[in-house]
FIKOLZA-1660 file (N, C-alpha, C; in steps of 0.1 Angstrom, whole numbers, plus 5000, padded with zeros to 4 digits):
% residues 201
   i   px   py   pz ch aa at
   1 3805 3692 2930  A  S  N
   1 3817 3685 2935  A  S CA
   1 3814 3670 2936  A  S  C
   2 3802 3666 2941  A  D  N
   2 3799 3652 2942  A  D CA
   2 3799 3645 2928  A  D  C
   3 3794 3652 2918  A  F  N
   3 3794 3647 2905  A  F CA
   3 3808 3645 2899  A  F  C
   4 3817 3654 2901  A  S  N
   4 3830 3653 2896  A  S CA
   4 3838 3642 2903  A  S  C
   5 3835 3640 2916  A  R  N
   5 3841 3629 2924  A  R CA
   5 3834 3615 2922  A  R  C
   6 3824 3615 2914  A  K  N
   6 3816 3603 2911  A  K CA
   6 3809 3598 2924  A  K  C
   7 3806 3607 2933  A  N  N
   7 3799 3603 2945  A  N CA
   7 3784 3602 2943  A  N  C
   8 3780 3592 2935  A  Y  N
   8 3766 3592 2930  A  Y CA
   8 3756 3589 2941  A  Y  C
   9 3760 3581 2952  A  E  N
   9 3751 3578 2963  A  E CA
   9 3747 3590 2970  A  E  C
  10 3756 3599 2972  A  S  N
  10 3753 3612 2979  A  S CA
  10 3743 3620 2970  A  S  C
  11 3745 3620 2957  A  I  N
  11 3736 3627 2948  A  I CA
  11 3722 3621 2949  A  I  C
  12 3721 3608 2949  A  C  N
  12 3708 3601 2950  A  C CA
  12 3701 3605 2963  A  C  C
  13 3708 3605 2974  A  S  N
  13 3701 3609 2987  A  S CA
  13 3697 3623 2987  A  S  C
  14 3705 3632 2981  A  Q  N
  14 3702 3646 2981  A  Q CA
  14 3690 3649 2972  A  Q  C
  15 3689 3642 2960  A  L  N
  15 3679 3645 2950  A  L CA
  15 3667 3635 2952  A  L  C
  16 3669 3625 2961  A  N  N
  16 3658 3615 2963  A  N CA
  16 3655 3608 2949  A  N  C
  17 3665 3603 2943  A  C  N
  17 3663 3596 2930  A  C CA
  17 3671 3583 2930  A  C  C
  18 3669 3574 2920  A  T  N
  18 3675 3562 2919  A  T CA
  18 3689 3563 2912  A  T  C
  19 3697 3553 2914  A  L  N
  19 3710 3552 2907  A  L CA
  19 3709 3551 2892  A  L  C
  20 3698 3544 2887  A  D  N
  20 3695 3543 2873  A  D CA
  20 3692 3557 2867  A  D  C
  21 3685 3565 2874  A  E  N
  21 3681 3579 2870  A  E CA
  21 3694 3588 2869  A  E  C
  22 3703 3585 2879  A  I  N
  22 3716 3593 2878  A  I CA
  22 3724 3589 2866  A  I  C
  23 3724 3575 2863  A  K  N
  23 3732 3570 2852  A  K CA
  23 3727 3576 2839  A  K  C
  24 3713 3577 2837  A  T  N
  24 3707 3582 2825  A  T CA
  24 3711 3597 2824  A  T  C
  25 3711 3604 2835  A  S  N
  25 3715 3618 2835  A  S CA
  25 3730 3620 2831  A  S  C
  26 3738 3611 2836  A  I  N
  26 3752 3611 2833  A  I CA
  26 3755 3610 2818  A  I  C
  27 3748 3601 2811  A  E  N
  27 3749 3599 2797  A  E CA
  27 3746 3612 2789  A  E  C
  28 3735 3619 2794  A  I  N
  28 3731 3631 2787  A  I CA
  28 3742 3642 2790  A  I  C
  29 3747 3643 2802  A  I  N
  29 3757 3653 2806  A  I CA
  29 3770 3651 2798  A  I  C
  30 3773 3638 2796  A  K  N
  30 3786 3635 2789  A  K CA
  30 3786 3641 2774  A  K  C
  31 3774 3642 2769  A  K  N
  31 3773 3647 2755  A  K CA
  31 3773 3663 2754  A  K  C
  32 3772 3669 2765  A  I  N
  32 3771 3684 2766  A  I CA
  32 3785 3690 2766  A  I  C
  33 3787 3700 2758  A  N  N
  33 3800 3707 2758  A  N CA
  33 3801 3716 2771  A  N  C
  34 3811 3714 2779  A  P  N
  34 3813 3722 2791  A  P CA
  34 3816 3736 2788  A  P  C
  35 3821 3739 2776  A  K  N
  35 3825 3753 2772  A  K CA
  35 3818 3756 2759  A  K  C
  36 3804 3758 2760  A  P  N
  36 3797 3759 2747  A  P CA
  36 3801 3771 2738  A  P  C
  37 3808 3781 2744  A  G  N
  37 3812 3793 2736  A  G CA
  37 3824 3790 2728  A  G  C
  38 3832 3779 2731  A  D  N
  38 3844 3776 2724  A  D CA
  38 3841 3773 2709  A  D  C
  39 3849 3778 2700  A  G  N
  39 3847 3775 2686  A  G CA
  39 3838 3784 2679  A  G  C
  40 3831 3793 2686  A  L  N
  40 3822 3803 2680  A  L CA
  40 3831 3814 2675  A  L  C
  41 3828 3819 2663  A  S  N
  41 3836 3830 2658  A  S CA
  41 3831 3843 2664  A  S  C
  42 3840 3850 2669  A  T  N
  42 3836 3863 2675  A  T CA
  42 3834 3874 2665  A  T  C
  43 3840 3871 2653  A  G  N
  43 3838 3881 2642  A  G CA
  43 3848 3892 2643  A  G  C
  44 3854 3896 2632  A  E  N
  44 3863 3907 2633  A  E CA
  44 3856 3920 2632  A  E  C
  45 3860 3930 2639  A  K  N
  45 3854 3943 2638  A  K CA
  45 3857 3950 2625  A  K  C
  46 3847 3955 2619  A  E  N
  46 3850 3961 2606  A  E CA
  46 3849 3976 2608  A  E  C
  47 3859 3983 2603  A  Y  N
  47 3860 3997 2604  A  Y CA
  47 3858 4003 2590  A  Y  C
  48 3850 4013 2589  A  V  N
  48 3848 4020 2576  A  V CA
  48 3858 4032 2575  A  V  C
  49 3866 4032 2565  A  I  N
  49 3875 4043 2562  A  I CA
  49 3869 4052 2552  A  I  C
  50 3865 4064 2555  A  P  N
  50 3858 4073 2546  A  P CA
  50 3867 4077 2534  A  P  C
  51 3861 4078 2522  A  D  N
  51 3869 4082 2510  A  D CA
  51 3869 4097 2510  A  D  C
  52 3859 4104 2515  A  L  N
  52 3858 4118 2516  A  L CA
  52 3855 4123 2530  A  L  C
  53 3860 4135 2533  A  I  N
  53 3857 4141 2546  A  I CA
  53 3852 4155 2544  A  I  C
  54 3840 4157 2550  A  L  N
  54 3834 4171 2549  A  L CA
  54 3835 4178 2562  A  L  C
  55 3839 4191 2561  A  E  N
  55 3839 4200 2572  A  E CA
  55 3834 4213 2568  A  E  C
  56 3828 4220 2578  A  K  N
  56 3822 4233 2575  A  K CA
  56 3832 4244 2580  A  K  C
  57 3835 4253 2570  A  R  N
  57 3844 4264 2574  A  R CA
  57 3837 4277 2569  A  R  C
  58 3836 4287 2578  A  D  N
  58 3829 4299 2575  A  D CA
  58 3816 4297 2567  A  D  C
  59 3808 4288 2573  A  N  N
  59 3795 4285 2568  A  N CA
  59 3795 4279 2554  A  N  C
  60 3807 4274 2549  A  E  N
  60 3808 4267 2536  A  E CA
  60 3813 4253 2538  A  E  C
  61 3808 4244 2531  A  W  N
  61 3813 4230 2532  A  W CA
  61 3826 4228 2523  A  W  C
  62 3836 4222 2530  A  V  N
  62 3848 4219 2523  A  V CA
  62 3850 4204 2522  A  V  C
  63 3853 4199 2510  A  I  N
  63 3854 4185 2508  A  I CA
  63 3869 4181 2506  A  I  C
  64 3873 4172 2514  A  H  N
  64 3887 4167 2513  A  H CA
  64 3886 4152 2509  A  H  C
  65 3896 4148 2500  A  V  N
  65 3897 4134 2497  A  V CA
  65 3906 4129 2508  A  V  C
  66 3901 4117 2514  A  N  N
  66 3909 4111 2525  A  N CA
  66 3920 4103 2519  A  N  C
  67 3932 4110 2517  A  D  N
  67 3943 4104 2510  A  D CA
  67 3949 4092 2518  A  D  C
  68 3946 4091 2531  A  N  N
  68 3950 4080 2539  A  N CA
  68 3944 4067 2534  A  N  C
  69 3932 4068 2528  A  S  N
  69 3926 4056 2523  A  S CA
  69 3930 4052 2509  A  S  C
  70 3938 4060 2503  A  M  N
  70 3942 4057 2489  A  M CA
  70 3957 4056 2488  A  M  C
  71 3962 4046 2480  A  Y  N
  71 3976 4044 2478  A  Y CA
  71 3980 4054 2467  A  Y  C
  72 3992 4059 2468  A  E  N
  72 3997 4067 2457  A  E CA
  72 4003 4058 2446  A  E  C
  73 3998 4060 2434  A  L  N
  73 4003 4052 2423  A  L CA
  73 4013 4060 2414  A  L  C
  74 4024 4053 2411  A  R  N
  74 4033 4060 2402  A  R CA
  74 4041 4049 2394  A  R  C
  75 4046 4052 2383  A  V  N
  75 4054 4043 2375  A  V CA
  75 4068 4043 2380  A  V  C
  76 4074 4031 2381  A  N  N
  76 4088 4030 2385  A  N CA
  76 4097 4037 2374  A  N  C
  77 4106 4046 2379  A  K  N
  77 4114 4054 2370  A  K CA
  77 4124 4045 2362  A  K  C
  78 4127 4033 2367  A  E  N
  78 4136 4025 2359  A  E CA
  78 4131 4022 2345  A  E  C
  79 4117 4020 2344  A  Y  N
  79 4112 4016 2331  A  Y CA
  79 4112 4028 2322  A  Y  C
  80 4109 4040 2327  A  S  N
  80 4110 4052 2318  A  S CA
  80 4125 4054 2314  A  S  C
  81 4134 4052 2323  A  D  N
  81 4148 4053 2320  A  D CA
  81 4152 4043 2309  A  D  C
  82 4147 4031 2310  A  M  N
  82 4150 4020 2300  A  M CA
  82 4145 4025 2286  A  M  C
  83 4133 4031 2286  A  L  N
  83 4127 4035 2274  A  L CA
  83 4136 4046 2267  A  L  C
  84 4142 4055 2275  A  E  N
  84 4150 4066 2270  A  E CA
  84 4164 4061 2266  A  E  C
  85 4168 4050 2272  A  D  N
  85 4181 4045 2269  A  D CA
  85 4182 4039 2254  A  D  C
  86 4191 4045 2246  A  R  N
  86 4192 4041 2232  A  R CA
  86 4197 4027 2230  A  R  C
  87 4203 4021 2240  A  S  N
  87 4209 4008 2239  A  S CA
  87 4198 3997 2241  A  S  C
  88 4186 4001 2245  A  T  N
  88 4175 3992 2246  A  T CA
  88 4170 3988 2233  A  T  C
  89 4169 3974 2230  A  D  N
  89 4164 3970 2217  A  D CA
  89 4150 3974 2214  A  D  C
  90 4146 3974 2201  A  K  N
  90 4133 3979 2197  A  K CA
  90 4121 3971 2203  A  K  C
  91 4123 3958 2203  A  A  N
  91 4112 3950 2208  A  A CA
  91 4109 3952 2223  A  A  C
  92 4120 3954 2231  A  T  N
  92 4119 3957 2245  A  T CA
  92 4113 3971 2247  A  T  C
  93 4118 3980 2239  A  A  N
  93 4113 3994 2240  A  A CA
  93 4098 3995 2237  A  A  C
  94 4094 3987 2227  A  K  N
  94 4080 3987 2223  A  K CA
  94 4071 3981 2235  A  K  C
  95 4076 3970 2240  A  F  N
  95 4069 3964 2251  A  F CA
  95 4068 3973 2263  A  F  C
  96 4079 3980 2267  A  I  N
  96 4079 3989 2278  A  I CA
  96 4070 4001 2276  A  I  C
  97 4070 4006 2263  A  K  N
  97 4061 4018 2260  A  K CA
  97 4046 4014 2262  A  K  C
  98 4043 4002 2257  A  E  N
  98 4029 3998 2258  A  E CA
  98 4025 3997 2273  A  E  C
  99 4034 3991 2281  A  K  N
  99 4030 3989 2295  A  K CA
  99 4030 4003 2302  A  K  C
 100 4039 4012 2299  A  L  N
 100 4039 4025 2305  A  L CA
 100 4027 4033 2301  A  L  C
 101 4022 4032 2289  A  D  N
 101 4010 4038 2284  A  D CA
 101 3998 4033 2292  A  D  C
 102 3998 4020 2294  A  S  N
 102 3987 4013 2301  A  S CA
 102 3987 4018 2316  A  S  C
 103 3999 4018 2322  A  A  N
 103 4000 4022 2336  A  A CA
 103 3996 4037 2338  A  A  C
 104 4000 4045 2329  A  N  N
 104 3997 4060 2330  A  N CA
 104 3982 4062 2327  A  N  C
 105 3976 4054 2318  A  W  N
 105 3961 4054 2316  A  W CA
 105 3954 4051 2329  A  W  C
 106 3959 4040 2335  A  F  N
 106 3952 4035 2348  A  F CA
 106 3953 4046 2359  A  F  C
 107 3965 4052 2360  A  I  N
 107 3967 4063 2370  A  I CA
 107 3958 4074 2368  A  I  C
 108 3957 4078 2355  A  D  N
 108 3948 4089 2351  A  D CA
 108 3933 4086 2354  A  D  C
 109 3930 4073 2352  A  A  N
 109 3916 4069 2354  A  A CA
 109 3913 4070 2369  A  A  C
 110 3922 4066 2378  A  I  N
 110 3920 4068 2392  A  I CA
 110 3919 4082 2396  A  I  C
 111 3927 4091 2390  A  K  N
 111 3926 4105 2393  A  K CA
 111 3913 4111 2389  A  K  C
 112 3908 4107 2377  A  N  N
 112 3895 4111 2372  A  N CA
 112 3884 4107 2381  A  N  C
 113 3885 4094 2386  A  R  N
 113 3874 4089 2394  A  R CA
 113 3874 4097 2407  A  R  C
 114 3885 4101 2412  A  R  N
 114 3886 4109 2425  A  R CA
 114 3880 4123 2422  A  R  C
 115 3883 4129 2410  A  T  N
 115 3877 4142 2407  A  T CA
 115 3862 4141 2406  A  T  C
 116 3857 4130 2399  A  T  N
 116 3843 4128 2397  A  T CA
 116 3836 4126 2411  A  T  C
 117 3842 4119 2420  A  M  N
 117 3836 4117 2433  A  M CA
 117 3835 4130 2441  A  M  C
 118 3845 4139 2439  A  L  N
 118 3844 4153 2445  A  L CA
 118 3833 4161 2439  A  L  C
 119 3831 4160 2426  A  R  N
 119 3821 4167 2419  A  R CA
 119 3807 4162 2423  A  R  C
 120 3806 4149 2424  A  V  N
 120 3793 4143 2428  A  V CA
 120 3789 4148 2442  A  V  C
 121 3799 4147 2452  A  M  N
 121 3796 4151 2465  A  M CA
 121 3792 4166 2466  A  M  C
 122 3799 4174 2458  A  D  N
 122 3796 4188 2458  A  D CA
 122 3782 4191 2453  A  D  C
 123 3778 4183 2443  A  A  N
 123 3764 4184 2438  A  A CA
 123 3754 4179 2448  A  A  C
 124 3757 4169 2455  A  I  N
 124 3748 4164 2466  A  I CA
 124 3746 4174 2477  A  I  C
 125 3757 4181 2480  A  I  N
 125 3756 4192 2491  A  I CA
 125 3746 4203 2486  A  I  C
 126 3747 4206 2473  A  R  N
 126 3739 4217 2468  A  R CA
 126 3724 4212 2467  A  R  C
 127 3722 4200 2464  A  K  N
 127 3708 4195 2462  A  K CA
 127 3702 4192 2476  A  K  C
 128 3709 4186 2485  A  Q  N
 128 3703 4182 2498  A  Q CA
 128 3704 4194 2508  A  Q  C
 129 3697 4204 2505  A  K  N
 129 3698 4216 2513  A  K CA
 129 3693 4214 2528  A  K  C
 130 3683 4205 2529  A  N  N
 130 3678 4203 2543  A  N CA
 130 3689 4199 2552  A  N  C
 131 3697 4190 2548  A  I  N
 131 3708 4184 2556  A  I CA
 131 3720 4194 2557  A  I  C
 132 3724 4199 2546  A  F  N
 132 3737 4206 2546  A  F CA
 132 3736 4221 2548  A  F  C
 133 3724 4227 2545  A  Q  N
 133 3722 4241 2548  A  Q CA
 133 3713 4244 2560  A  Q  C
 134 3703 4236 2561  A  N  N
 134 3692 4240 2571  A  N CA
 134 3694 4231 2584  A  N  C
 135 3703 4222 2584  A  D  N
 135 3705 4213 2596  A  D CA
 135 3692 4205 2599  A  D  C
 136 3684 4203 2590  A  K  N
 136 3672 4195 2591  A  K CA
 136 3675 4181 2586  A  K  C
 137 3675 4171 2595  A  Q  N
 137 3680 4158 2591  A  Q CA
 137 3670 4150 2583  A  Q  C
 138 3665 4156 2572  A  E  N
 138 3656 4149 2563  A  E CA
 138 3660 4151 2549  A  E  C
 139 3661 4140 2542  A  L  N
 139 3665 4141 2528  A  L CA
 139 3654 4147 2519  A  L  C
 140 3659 4153 2508  A  I  N
 140 3650 4158 2498  A  I CA
 140 3651 4147 2487  A  I  C
 141 3639 4144 2480  A  P  N
 141 3640 4134 2470  A  P CA
 141 3650 4137 2460  A  P  C
 142 3659 4127 2457  A  M  N
 142 3670 4129 2447  A  M CA
 142 3674 4115 2443  A  M  C
 143 3675 4113 2430  A  I  N
 143 3679 4101 2424  A  I CA
 143 3692 4103 2416  A  I  C
 144 3699 4092 2412  A  L  N
 144 3711 4093 2405  A  L CA
 144 3710 4101 2393  A  L  C
 145 3699 4101 2386  A  K  N
 145 3697 4108 2373  A  K CA
 145 3698 4123 2376  A  K  C
 146 3693 4128 2387  A  D  N
 146 3694 4142 2390  A  D CA
 146 3708 4147 2390  A  D  C
 147 3717 4140 2396  A  I  N
 147 3731 4143 2397  A  I CA
 147 3738 4141 2383  A  I  C
 148 3734 4130 2377  A  A  N
 148 3740 4128 2363  A  A CA
 148 3736 4139 2354  A  A  C
 149 3724 4144 2354  A  D  N
 149 3719 4155 2345  A  D CA
 149 3727 4168 2348  A  D  C
 150 3728 4170 2361  A  E  N
 150 3735 4183 2365  A  E CA
 150 3749 4183 2361  A  E  C
 151 3756 4172 2363  A  L  N
 151 3771 4171 2360  A  L CA
 151 3773 4167 2345  A  L  C
 152 3762 4164 2338  A  E  N
 152 3764 4159 2324  A  E CA
 152 3772 4147 2323  A  E  C
 153 3769 4137 2332  A  L  N
 153 3776 4124 2332  A  L CA
 153 3766 4113 2331  A  L  C
 154 3771 4101 2328  A  D  N
 154 3763 4089 2327  A  D CA
 154 3759 4085 2341  A  D  C
 155 3746 4079 2342  A  I  N
 155 3742 4074 2355  A  I CA
 155 3751 4064 2360  A  I  C
 156 3756 4055 2352  A  S  N
 156 3765 4045 2356  A  S CA
 156 3778 4050 2363  A  S  C
 157 3782 4062 2358  A  T  N
 157 3794 4069 2364  A  T CA
 157 3790 4074 2378  A  T  C
 158 3778 4079 2380  A  I  N
 158 3774 4084 2393  A  I CA
 158 3773 4072 2402  A  I  C
 159 3767 4061 2397  A  S  N
 159 3765 4049 2405  A  S CA
 159 3779 4044 2411  A  S  C
 160 3789 4043 2402  A  R  N
 160 3802 4039 2406  A  R CA
 160 3809 4048 2416  A  R  C
 161 3805 4061 2415  A  S  N
 161 3811 4071 2424  A  S CA
 161 3805 4071 2438  A  S  C
 162 3794 4064 2439  A  T  N
 162 3786 4065 2452  A  T CA
 162 3785 4051 2459  A  T  C
 163 3785 4041 2451  A  S  N
 163 3784 4027 2457  A  S CA
 163 3797 4023 2464  A  S  C
 164 3796 4019 2476  A  G  N
 164 3808 4015 2483  A  G CA
 164 3818 4026 2486  A  G  C
 165 3814 4038 2484  A  K  N
 165 3822 4050 2488  A  K CA
 165 3816 4057 2500  A  K  C
 166 3824 4061 2509  A  Y  N
 166 3819 4066 2522  A  Y CA
 166 3824 4081 2524  A  Y  C
 167 3815 4088 2531  A  V  N
 167 3819 4102 2534  A  V CA
 167 3817 4104 2549  A  V  C
 168 3827 4111 2555  A  Q  N
 168 3826 4115 2569  A  Q CA
 168 3820 4129 2570  A  Q  C
 169 3809 4130 2577  A  V  N
 169 3803 4144 2580  A  V CA
 169 3804 4145 2595  A  V  C
 170 3802 4158 2600  A  P  N
 170 3803 4160 2614  A  P CA
 170 3794 4151 2623  A  P  C
 171 3783 4145 2617  A  W  N
 171 3774 4137 2625  A  W CA
 171 3775 4122 2622  A  W  C
 172 3786 4118 2615  A  G  N
 172 3788 4104 2613  A  G CA
 172 3794 4100 2599  A  G  C
 173 3795 4088 2597  A  I  N
 173 3801 4083 2584  A  I CA
 173 3789 4076 2576  A  I  C
 174 3788 4079 2564  A  F  N
 174 3777 4074 2556  A  F CA
 174 3782 4070 2542  A  F  C
 175 3775 4060 2536  A  E  N
 175 3778 4056 2522  A  E CA
 175 3772 4067 2514  A  E  C
 176 3779 4072 2504  A  I  N
 176 3774 4084 2496  A  I CA
 176 3761 4081 2490  A  I  C
 177 3758 4068 2486  A  K  N
 177 3745 4065 2480  A  K CA
 177 3733 4067 2490  A  K  C
 178 3737 4068 2503  A  D  N
 178 3726 4070 2513  A  D CA
 178 3719 4083 2512  A  D  C
 179 3725 4093 2505  A  F  N
 179 3719 4106 2503  A  F CA
 179 3709 4106 2492  A  F  C
 180 3708 4095 2485  A  F  N
 180 3698 4094 2474  A  F CA
 180 3685 4088 2479  A  F  C
 181 3673 4092 2474  A  S  N
 181 3661 4085 2478  A  S CA
 181 3650 4089 2468  A  S  C
 182 3641 4079 2466  A  E  N
 182 3630 4081 2457  A  E CA
 182 3620 4091 2464  A  E  C
 183 3611 4096 2456  A  S  N
 183 3601 4105 2461  A  S CA
 183 3587 4098 2463  A  S  C
 184 3580 4103 2473  A  V  N
 184 3567 4099 2476  A  V CA
 184 3558 4111 2477  A  V  C
 185 3546 4110 2472  A  F  N
 185 3536 4121 2473  A  F CA
 185 3527 4119 2485  A  F  C
 186 3525 4129 2493  A  T  N
 186 3516 4129 2504  A  T CA
 186 3502 4131 2499  A  T  C
 187 3492 4130 2508  A  S  N
 187 3478 4132 2504  A  S CA
 187 3475 4146 2500  A  S  C
 188 3484 4155 2505  A  S  N
 188 3482 4170 2501  A  S CA
 188 3489 4173 2488  A  S  C
 189 3496 4163 2482  A  G  N
 189 3503 4165 2470  A  G CA
 189 3518 4169 2472  A  G  C
 190 3522 4170 2484  A  E  N
 190 3536 4174 2487  A  E CA
 190 3545 4162 2483  A  E  C
 191 3557 4165 2477  A  E  N
 191 3567 4155 2473  A  E CA
 191 3577 4154 2484  A  E  C
 192 3579 4142 2491  A  I  N
 192 3589 4141 2501  A  I CA
 192 3597 4128 2498  A  I  C
 193 3608 4127 2505  A  S  N
 193 3617 4115 2504  A  S CA
 193 3610 4103 2510  A  S  C
 194 3612 4091 2504  A  N  N
 194 3607 4079 2510  A  N CA
 194 3614 4076 2523  A  N  C
 195 3627 4081 2525  A  T  N
 195 3634 4078 2538  A  T CA
 195 3627 4086 2549  A  T  C
 196 3621 4098 2546  A  V  N
 196 3614 4106 2556  A  V CA
 196 3602 4097 2561  A  V  C
 197 3595 4091 2552  A  V  N
 197 3583 4083 2556  A  V CA
 197 3588 4071 2564  A  V  C
 198 3599 4064 2560  A  K  N
 198 3604 4053 2568  A  K CA
 198 3608 4057 2582  A  K  C
 199 3615 4069 2583  A  N  N
 199 3619 4074 2596  A  N CA
 199 3608 4077 2605  A  N  C
 200 3597 4083 2600  A  R  N
 200 3585 4087 2608  A  R CA
 200 3578 4075 2612  A  R  C
 201 3577 4064 2603  A  I  N
 201 3571 4052 2607  A  I CA
 201 3578 4045 2619  A  I  C
% end
């Protein structure tokens, strides 16, 4: 309160210091932000919306696509009506047909990607028996190629279906690629997941 009222003599007597020392301190204090937290970004909370949801029913895993995280895509009926309308000139009809074919191809590609994601997750459940069948929270060594070979798909397809895609399981939400891990051989020759080694360390 003495400082805010500029009662420097009182401060000098209380601290047993000179007025010059007080003035030096005042110059330093003037440069200090009285609200140092102002202007700092608090950061927005990020929420992960899972693409897939797993639940166990009658001792079997059921995979659901989280449709809430995906927009329904469809072609506007007006364009297909214009294509069927005989009064539409040929150039316009050709343009509309090309765009409709492109849009339908895109929608089919999205559906195929969704189907592939379901197939990949189903294969992961079968491969990762420790986690999904035995309730042992340790991964079995498994790489993208293992799933690609089983599903007869390209590794790049498996990579696209797992990177940035999330699955909700009863014990949390994980990126699908988190279920993959390289193998490490122990001194006894046993093959284990490198994530097991990391967790034990």
